[in-house]
Structures are given as structure tokens and as C-alpha cells.
C-alpha positions as CSV (number, residue, x, y, z in Angstrom):
1,M,18.5,-9.6,3.8
2,D,16.0,-9.3,1.3
3,K,16.2,-6.1,-1.1
4,P,14.6,-3.2,0.4
5,S,11.0,-3.0,-0.9
6,C,7.6,-2.1,0.4
7,E,6.9,-5.9,0.7
8,T,9.7,-6.0,3.2
9,C,9.0,-2.9,5.0
10,R,7.7,-2.7,8.6
11,F,5.0,0.1,7.4
12,W,3.6,-1.9,4.9
13,D,0.1,-3.5,5.2
14,Y,-0.5,-6.4,2.6
15,L,-4.0,-6.3,1.1
16,Y,-4.3,-8.4,-1.9
17,D,-2.4,-9.9,-4.7
18,F,-3.3,-9.8,-8.4
19,A,-2.1,-12.5,-11.0
20,L,-0.9,-11.2,-14.3
21,A,-1.3,-12.8,-17.6
22,T,2.3,-14.3,-17.2
23,G,1.1,-16.1,-14.1
24,E,3.4,-13.8,-12.0
25,A,1.5,-12.5,-8.7
26,V,1.8,-8.8,-7.9
27,L,1.4,-7.8,-4.3
28,Y,-0.6,-4.7,-3.4
29,G,-0.8,-3.1,0.2
30,N,-0.9,0.0,2.0
31,C,1.9,2.3,3.1
32,R,1.2,3.4,6.9
33,R,4.4,5.3,7.4
34,R,2.3,8.5,7.6
35,S,-1.1,9.4,8.6
36,P,-4.0,8.9,6.1
37,I,-4.4,11.2,3.3
38,L,-7.7,13.1,3.1
39,C,-9.7,13.0,0.0
40,P,-12.8,15.1,-0.9
41,P,-16.2,13.5,-1.8
42,V,-15.6,12.1,-5.2
43,A,-18.6,9.5,-5.5
44,E,-21.8,10.5,-3.8
45,D,-23.7,7.6,-5.7
46,L,-21.3,5.2,-3.9
47,G,-22.3,7.0,-0.5
48,L,-18.7,8.6,-0.4
49,D,-20.3,12.0,0.4
50,S,-18.0,13.0,3.0
51,W,-14.1,13.5,3.2
52,Q,-12.4,10.2,3.3
53,G,-9.0,9.0,4.6
54,F,-6.9,6.8,2.4
55,F,-3.4,5.3,3.0
56,P,-1.3,5.3,-0.1
57,E,-1.7,1.9,-2.0
58,T,1.6,0.6,-3.4
59,V,3.1,-2.6,-5.0
60,G,5.0,-4.8,-3.1
61,D,8.2,-4.4,-5.1
62,D,8.0,-0.7,-4.9
63,W,10.3,1.5,-2.5
64,C,10.9,4.6,-1.1
65,G,13.5,6.7,1.1
66,E,12.0,5.8,4.4
67,Y,12.3,2.0,4.3
68,Q,12.7,0.2,7.7
69,A,13.0,-3.5,7.7
70,K,10.2,-5.6,9.5
71,E,11.1,-6.8,12.9
72,G,12.9,-10.2,12.8
73,E,13.8,-9.9,9.3
């Protein structure tokens, strides 16, 4: 089994990866373990003039105490 991490968790939804100057790729995704977090309007000039719901964005090698392996892994 892979080490418990966001990347191998059933609640994690991959979004994109980012290449570091070292050439290593860092994976980013959303944790969907809980419902979205509501955030007040912060950028009216971008059209975000109402409350928005966001899932926490995490790095693939992060981890938490609620890890559950993806099915089949």
C-alpha cells in the first residue's frame, strides 16, 4: 500500500500539478471529505460578489487523520 496521503485518499480530487524549479511535480487537489467552506465576497471586481463555496485545496503528499484508501488500492 502507498503511504497514506491526500493523493491516495478516496476523498481527494486531483486538480493540477505544478513543476518546481527542481523538475519535481507537486500535485494539487481538493479535499471533498466535508462539504464546501463558505467564504464571504472578496473580489467584486472579478464578479465574486456573493458568498462562494470552496473545497480545501491540498498538496498530494499532505495527510490528515480522516484518510481512507481509494477503492481497489
